[in-house]
C-alpha positions in Angstrom: 24.0 -6.5 -14.4 26.6 -6.0 -11.7 27.9 -2.7 -12.9 24.6 -0.8 -12.3 24.9 2.8 -10.9 22.4 4.8 -8.9 21.1 6.4 -12.0 20.4 3.0 -13.5 17.9 2.0 -10.9 16.2 5.4 -10.1 12.9 6.2 -11.8 9.4 4.8 -12.2 8.9 1.0 -12.4 5.6 -0.8 -13.1 4.6 -4.4 -13.3 2.9 -7.4 -11.6 3.0 -8.5 -8.0 2.2 -12.1 -7.0 1.3 -13.0 -3.4 3.1 -16.1 -2.1 1.8 -16.1 1.5 -0.8 -14.3 3.6 -0.5 -15.7 7.1 -2.5 -14.8 10.3 -5.5 -13.2 8.6 -7.7 -15.9 10.0 -7.1 -14.5 13.4 -8.2 -10.9 12.5 -11.5 -10.1 14.3 -14.4 -10.3 11.8 -12.5 -12.4 9.3 -14.9 -14.7 7.3 -15.0 -18.4 8.0 -13.7 -19.2 4.5 -10.8 -16.8 4.7 -8.4 -19.6 3.7 -10.2 -20.1 0.4 -10.3 -16.3 -0.2 -6.5 -16.1 0.3 -5.9 -19.0 -2.1 -7.9 -17.1 -4.7 -6.0 -13.9 -4.0 -2.7 -15.8 -4.5 -3.8 -16.8 -8.0 -4.6 -13.2 -9.0 -1.6 -10.9 -9.8 -1.8 -7.3 -8.6 -0.6 -4.1 -10.2 2.5 -2.7 -8.6 4.4 0.6 -8.9 7.8 1.4 -7.5 9.4 4.8 -7.6 13.1 5.2 -6.6 14.4 8.7 -6.3 18.0 10.0 -6.6 17.9 11.0 -2.9 17.2 7.3 -2.2 13.7 7.9 -1.1 11.1 5.5 -2.5 7.3 4.8 -2.9 5.4 1.5 -3.4 1.8 1.3 -4.5 0.2 -2.1 -4.6 -3.3 -2.2 -6.1 -6.1 -4.7 -6.3 -7.9 -6.5 -3.5 -5.1 -6.0 -1.0 -3.9 -2.5 -1.7 -0.8 -1.1 0.0 0.5 2.5 -0.1 4.1 2.6 1.4 6.5 5.6 1.5 10.0 5.9 2.8 9.1 9.0 4.7 6.7 7.0 6.8 9.5 4.6 7.8 11.8 7.4 9.2 13.0 7.1 12.8 12.0 10.5 14.4 14.9 10.6 16.8 17.7 8.5 15.3 20.6 7.6 17.6 23.1 6.8 14.9 23.8 7.6 11.2 22.5 4.1 10.4 19.2 4.8 12.0 19.0 8.2 10.3 19.1 6.5 6.9 17.4 3.2 7.6 14.3 4.3 5.6 16.3 4.9 2.4 17.0 2.3 -0.2 20.5 0.8 -0.5 22.5 -0.1 -3.6 22.8 -0.9 -6.3 25.6 -3.3 -5.2 26.3 -6.0 -7.7 23.0 -5.0 -9.3 21.1 -5.5 -6.0 18.7 -2.9 -4.4 17.4 -3.3 -0.9 14.8 -1.5 1.2 15.2 -2.4 4.9 15.0 -4.6 6.8 13.1 -2.0 8.8 11.6 -2.8 12.2 8.2 -1.2 12.9 6.0 -0.8 15.9 2.3 -1.6 15.3 -0.3 -1.7 18.1 2.4 -2.5 20.6 3.7 -5.3 18.4 6.9 -5.4 16.5 6.7 -5.6 12.7 9.2 -6.0 9.8 9.4 -4.6 6.3 11.9 -5.6 3.6 12.1 -5.4 -0.2 14.8 -6.9 -2.3 15.3 -6.3 -6.0 17.9 -7.2 -8.7 18.2 -5.3 -11.9 18.2 -7.3 -15.1 17.0 -7.2 -18.7 15.0 -9.3 -21.1 13.5 -8.7 -24.6 11.0 -6.2 -23.2 13.6 -4.0 -21.6 15.1 -3.2 -18.1 13.6 -5.1 -15.2 13.6 -5.1 -11.4 12.8 -8.6 -10.1 12.5 -9.2 -6.4 10.9 -10.3 -3.1 8.6 -8.5 -0.7 8.0 -9.1 3.1 5.7 -7.3 5.5 4.9 -8.4 9.0 2.5 -6.2 11.1 -0.2 -6.2 13.7 -3.8 -6.0 12.4 -6.5 -5.5 15.1 -4.3 -7.4 17.6 -3.5 -10.2 15.2 0.1 -10.7 13.8 -0.1 -11.1 10.0 2.6 -11.8 7.5 2.4 -10.9 3.8 5.0 -12.1 1.2 5.3 -11.9 -2.5 7.5 -11.5 -5.5 7.3 -9.1 -8.4 8.6 -8.3 -11.9 8.7 -4.6 -12.8 9.7 -2.8 -16.0 10.9 0.8 -16.3 8.3 3.3 -17.3 9.4 5.7 -20.0 8.5 9.3 -19.1 8.6 12.6 -21.0 9.1 14.5 -17.8 12.6 15.7 -17.0 14.4 13.8 -14.3 14.4 15.6 -10.9 17.8 16.5 -9.5 19.1 14.5 -6.6 18.7 16.0 -3.1 21.7 14.1 -1.8 24.4 16.2 -0.1 26.8 17.7 -2.6 29.7 16.3 -0.7 28.7 12.8 -1.4 31.0 11.0 -3.9 29.6 10.8 -7.4 29.8 7.5 -9.3 29.6 9.1 -12.7 31.5 11.8 -14.5 29.8 15.2 -14.6 28.3 16.2 -17.9 29.6 19.3 -19.7 28.0 22.6 -18.8 25.8 24.3 -21.4 27.6 26.8 -23.5 24.6 29.1 -23.9 22.3 30.6 -21.4 18.6 29.6 -21.5 16.4 31.9 -23.5 13.5 31.8 -21.0 13.5 31.9 -17.3 12.2 28.7 -15.5 8.6 28.7 -14.5 8.1 29.4 -10.8 7.3 26.5 -8.5 3.8 26.4 -7.1 3.6 27.8 -3.6 0.6 25.8 -2.3 -0.3 22.2 -2.3 -3.4 21.2 -4.3 -6.5 20.9 -2.2 -8.5 18.8 -4.6 -8.7 15.0 -4.9 -6.3 13.3 -7.4 -7.4 13.6 -11.0 -7.8 9.8 -11.3 -10.7 9.8 -8.8 -14.0 9.4 -10.8 -16.3 12.4 -11.1 -19.3 10.7 -12.7 -21.6 8.3 -10.8 -20.9 4.6 -11.4 -24.3 3.3 -12.5 -23.6 -0.4 -12.1 -21.2 -2.8 -10.6 -20.4 -6.4 -11.1 -21.8 -9.2 -8.9 -20.1 -8.8 -5.5 -17.7 -11.5 -4.1 -16.1 -12.0 -0.7 -12.7 -11.2 -2.2 -13.8 -7.7 -3.0 -14.0 -7.0 0.8 -10.8 -8.8 2.0 -8.7 -5.7 2.3 -11.2 -3.6 4.2 -11.5 -6.5 6.6 -7.8 -6.2 7.4 -7.6 -2.4 8.1 -6.7 -1.6 11.6 -9.7 0.9 12.0 -12.3 0.8 9.2 -13.4 4.3 10.3 -10.0 5.9 10.0 -8.6 6.9 6.6 -5.6 4.8 5.6 -2.4 6.5 4.5 -2.8 7.9 1.0 -6.6 7.9 1.0 -8.8 10.8 -0.1 -12.0 11.5 1.7 -15.1 11.7 -0.4 -16.9 14.6 1.3 -19.1 15.7 -1.7 -22.5 14.0 -1.9 -22.2 13.8 -5.7 -19.1 11.7 -5.4 -20.8 8.8 -3.6 -23.9 8.5 -5.8 -24.4 5.4 -8.0 -23.9 1.7 -7.5 -21.8 0.0 -4.8 -21.0 -3.6 -3.8 -22.2 -4.1 -0.2 -21.5 -6.5 2.6 -23.4 -6.7 5.9 -21.8 -8.6 8.8 -23.9 -9.4 11.9 -22.7 -11.1 15.1 -25.8 -12.7 16.6 -24.9 -14.4 19.9 -21.6 -15.5 18.5 -23.0 -16.6 15.1 -21.8 -14.6 12.1 -24.4 -13.8 9.5 -23.4 -12.1 6.3 -25.2 -10.6 3.3 -23.8 -9.7 -0.1 -25.5 -7.5 -2.6 -25.6 -4.3 -4.5 -26.5 -0.9 -3.1 -27.7 2.1 -5.2 -27.6 5.8 -4.1 -29.8 8.2 -6.1 -30.1 11.9 -5.4 -33.5 13.4 -4.8 -34.6 16.9 -3.8 -32.7 17.5 -0.6 -32.4 13.8 0.0 -30.8 10.5 -1.1 -32.8 7.4 -1.9 -31.0 4.1 -1.0 -32.0 0.9 -2.7 -30.5 -2.4 -1.6 -30.6 -5.5 -3.9 -29.6 -8.6 -1.8 -27.8 -11.3 -3.7 -26.4 -13.9 -1.2 -26.6 -14.8 2.4 -24.2 -16.9 4.6 -25.1 -18.5 8.0 -21.9 -20.5 8.4 -22.8 -23.2 5.9 -21.8 -21.6 2.7 -23.3 -18.9 0.5 -26.9 -19.2 -0.6 -29.1 -17.1 -2.8 -30.9 -14.4 -0.9 -34.5 -14.3 -2.2 -35.8 -11.7 0.3 -36.1 -9.1 -2.4 -34.8 -5.5 -2.6 -35.8 -2.7 -0.3 -35.4 1.1 -0.1 -34.5 3.6 2.6 -35.0 7.3 2.7 -31.7 9.1 3.4 -29.9 12.4 3.6 -26.3 13.6 3.4 -25.1 15.1 6.7 -21.5 16.4 7.0 -19.9 13.7 4.9 -22.1 10.9 6.2 -25.1 9.0 4.7 -28.0 8.6 7.1 -31.0 6.6 6.1 -34.0 4.8 7.6 -36.9 2.6 6.7 -39.1 -0.1 8.3 -36.3 -2.6 7.4 -33.8 -0.7 9.6 -31.5 2.2 9.8 -28.3 2.5 7.7 -25.5 5.0 8.5 -22.3 5.2 6.4 -20.1 7.6 8.1 -16.9 7.2 6.1 -16.4 7.4 2.4 -12.9 7.5 0.8 -10.8 6.8 -2.3 -7.7 4.6 -2.1 -5.6 2.8 -4.7 -8.2 3.3 -7.5 -11.0 1.9 -5.4 -13.7 3.6 -3.4 -14.8 2.5 0.0 -17.6 3.2 2.5 -17.9 1.9 6.1 -20.9 2.2 8.4 -23.5 0.4 10.5 -27.0 -1.1 10.0 -29.4 -1.4 12.9 -32.3 -3.8 12.6 -35.8 -3.0 14.0 -35.0 -5.5 16.8 -32.0 -3.4 17.8 -29.3 -5.8 16.5 -26.4 -3.9 14.8 -24.1 -5.0 12.0 -21.1 -3.6 10.2 -21.6 -2.4 6.6 -18.8 -2.3 4.0 -19.1 -0.6 0.6 -16.6 -1.0 -2.3 -16.4 -0.2 -6.0 -13.6 0.1 -8.5 
């Protein structure tokens, strides 16, 4: 569809994303020994993708699932551009001959150079208008250079909301003829715009405790392995600072480094509110000592805990568990903390649930 105009590609697009390569993740500190098998499984599982293209050429990409990404054009801006090209490098280009491009954009991550580029072509099938394209992201993760590639097929989302006006300069040449002005004045004045940003978490974050979760798998924790700093909220995340928001069931992964040997435990963790306290129950499922996962028959155990300024602190004869970060991101909830054994050995703790 070579004759596409700007209006033809702007809007809300949703569909499926397919990973084609995830390179370098085996070098990320703390990556599991079977990371290659986990990546192969991830490549077989399509992820939900949303792309928003605005008339001012800004854009937003949300990739959900086990490797969520939340990317915005405003985050790619060069703060002190030295040329008109640098001033607009974060905006999407096109459509030219039906093609839309984001980037290539060079990024700086942890002192390493990165690269981001998205290509799309507008076409149509029996289901409707489509954007079909490729995705490339190269970045540094905890000192390791990783590369993520994929392709996607997105369909236009119909919306009852009116289209927002473009914020492009009025002097820019228009590609379409202007529509006729209305002949009658509106009968009601427009509603005033809100003057403050909302302070509450997005409406899609759950408000009732999740009472049960499915059997945990390594793949559930792949994304949180690859975050630069597990204790820092990623872009687009919402902190869960209310105790009632973290109650219920979680998938849990413990990772211990004992003299260079990595020991990991998978299981479920349950948080139940008591009177001025939180009871923690851990139900182990599997353990891995470097020779593959095996059933963990040690049995469940409980810890007495409390909620302290957004952190879970608990203790028992089995050890001390502290989860100091809880947040919501891309329709999943996460917790990150530490477990200390009675012997003094410490391990990382990761919580996830959809």
